C-alpha positions as CSV (number, residue, x, y, z in Angstrom):
1,M,23.4,-12.4,-2.3
2,A,23.9,-9.5,0.0
3,E,21.6,-9.2,3.0
4,S,19.0,-6.4,2.8
5,S,19.0,-3.7,5.5
6,I,15.8,-3.4,7.4
7,I,14.3,0.1,7.1
8,P,10.9,1.0,8.5
9,I,8.8,2.1,5.5
10,P,5.0,2.3,6.3
11,L,2.8,2.6,3.3
12,R,-0.3,3.8,5.2
13,C,-1.3,6.7,7.5
14,F,-4.5,8.3,8.8
15,D,-5.9,11.7,7.9
16,C,-7.6,14.0,10.5
17,N,-10.9,12.1,9.9
18,G,-9.3,8.7,10.7
19,S,-9.5,7.6,7.0
20,S,-6.6,5.5,5.6
21,I,-4.3,7.0,3.0
22,H,-2.1,4.5,1.1
23,A,1.1,5.9,-0.4
24,F,0.8,3.7,-3.5
25,D,-2.7,5.1,-4.3
26,L,-1.3,8.6,-4.9
27,S,0.0,9.9,-8.2
28,G,3.2,11.9,-8.3
29,D,1.2,15.1,-8.2
30,G,-1.1,13.7,-5.5
31,W,1.9,12.9,-3.3
32,E,3.4,16.3,-3.8
33,A,0.1,18.0,-2.9
34,L,-0.3,15.8,0.3
35,L,3.3,16.7,1.2
36,R,2.6,20.4,1.0
37,E,-0.7,20.1,2.8
38,N,0.8,18.0,5.6
39,S,3.8,20.4,6.0
40,Q,1.3,23.2,6.7
41,A,-1.5,21.4,8.6
42,C,0.4,18.5,10.2
43,H,-2.8,16.5,9.9
44,L,-1.5,13.0,9.2
45,R,-0.9,10.4,11.8
46,M,0.8,7.0,11.9
47,P,-1.6,4.0,12.3
48,C,0.8,2.2,14.7
49,C,1.0,4.9,17.4
50,E,-0.8,8.1,16.2
51,A,2.5,10.0,15.9
52,L,2.8,12.9,13.5
53,V,3.8,11.9,9.9
54,T,6.4,13.0,7.4
55,L,6.3,11.9,3.8
56,K,9.4,10.4,2.2
57,R,10.6,8.5,-0.9
58,S,13.0,5.5,-0.7
59,R,16.1,5.0,-2.9
60,L,14.0,2.7,-5.1
61,G,11.3,5.4,-5.6
62,T,8.7,4.0,-3.2
63,N,6.7,6.8,-1.5
64,F,6.2,6.1,2.2
65,F,5.2,7.6,5.5
66,A,7.5,8.0,8.5
67,H,7.4,9.1,12.1
68,K,8.1,12.8,12.2
69,A,10.0,12.3,15.5
70,V,11.5,9.3,17.2
71,G,9.3,7.8,19.9
72,D,8.3,4.6,21.6
73,C,6.7,3.0,18.6
74,K,7.1,-0.8,18.3
75,W,6.2,-1.1,14.6
76,A,8.0,-4.1,12.9
77,P,9.7,-2.9,9.8
78,E,9.9,-4.5,6.3
79,T,12.8,-4.4,3.9
80,E,12.8,-1.8,1.2
81,E,12.7,-4.6,-1.4
82,Q,9.6,-6.1,0.2
83,L,7.8,-2.8,0.0
84,F,8.9,-2.2,-3.6
85,L,7.4,-5.6,-4.6
86,K,4.2,-4.7,-2.8
87,R,4.0,-1.4,-4.7
88,L,4.6,-3.2,-8.0
89,A,1.7,-5.7,-7.2
90,V,-0.7,-2.8,-6.3
91,E,0.3,-0.9,-9.5
92,A,-0.3,-4.0,-11.6
93,G,-3.7,-4.4,-10.0
94,H,-4.6,-0.8,-10.7
95,Q,-3.6,-1.2,-14.4
96,A,-5.5,-4.4,-14.8
97,G,-8.7,-2.8,-13.5
98,P,-11.6,-4.4,-11.6
99,P,-11.9,-8.2,-11.9
100,R,-14.1,-9.4,-14.8
101,Q,-17.0,-11.7,-14.0
102,K,-16.2,-15.2,-15.0
103,S,-18.6,-17.0,-17.3
104,W,-18.6,-20.6,-16.2
105,A,-18.7,-23.3,-18.8
106,K,-21.6,-25.7,-18.6
107,Q,-20.6,-28.8,-16.7
108,P,-20.2,-31.9,-19.0
109,T,-23.0,-34.4,-18.6
110,A,-23.3,-38.1,-19.4
111,S,-26.0,-39.4,-21.8
112,S,-28.2,-39.8,-18.7
113,G,-28.2,-36.0,-18.3
114,R,-26.5,-36.2,-14.9
115,P,-23.1,-34.4,-14.3
116,M,-20.1,-36.7,-15.1
117,Y,-18.3,-35.6,-11.9
């Protein structure tokens, strides 16, 4: 198996109010709208060092945020494959919807009426 190259691919940035924006939460249209908005306002910042952000898409189709300019950031990168798998997990969670409340079965009891275990 070939070794994966390490490419920094952050999936989160901050807007001008300090709120987190996650790349995987945006639809295709939402991503394009954010791209246009940020190209005009330059309002997004990296969470690691507060540098300006540019929006990108990896070769596997994962949307991500990147530093607009090279700086002194010490962020530790993940492989593109790791981030792709994280994106798939988040998408599966979104499709599944909120967790359902479990209805617990009554605990088995002995003839004495006390729990068996």
